[in-house]
C-alpha positions in Angstrom: 86.6 111.4 114.4 87.1 107.7 114.1 89.8 108.2 111.5 90.3 104.1 111.3 86.7 103.6 110.4 86.7 106.1 107.9 89.9 104.3 106.3 87.8 101.1 106.7 84.7 102.4 105.0 85.6 105.4 102.7 87.3 105.4 99.5 87.3 109.1 99.4 87.5 111.7 101.7 86.7 115.4 101.9 88.7 117.6 104.4 87.0 120.8 105.4 88.8 123.4 107.4 87.3 126.5 108.7 84.6 126.0 105.8 86.9 125.7 103.1 87.6 122.5 101.3 91.3 121.9 101.3 91.3 118.4 100.5 89.4 115.9 98.3 90.9 112.8 97.1 91.7 108.7 98.0 91.3 108.1 101.8 94.6 106.6 102.2 96.3 109.4 100.1 94.7 112.2 102.1 95.1 110.7 105.7 98.7 109.1 104.8 100.1 112.7 105.0 101.6 113.1 108.6 102.6 116.6 108.4 99.6 117.6 106.0 96.9 116.0 108.3 98.8 117.7 111.5 99.0 121.1 110.1 95.0 120.7 109.7 94.6 119.5 113.3 94.2 116.0 112.6 96.3 112.9 113.2 97.4 110.4 111.0 95.8 107.4 111.4 97.9 104.2 113.3 97.2 102.1 110.5 99.0 104.3 108.0 102.1 104.8 110.4 104.5 102.7 108.2 103.5 104.2 104.7 
């Protein structure tokens, strides 16, 4: 997944983990939570590291 590209083109994201919807909201809010992202096997996008 190209998370930087997703931030550029998407206002809203849905995150599905093991077939379950685990997040639905503004891309910056969802992807800006480093601990939450890591707990679902994702990295916080570099452009959001200072948020």
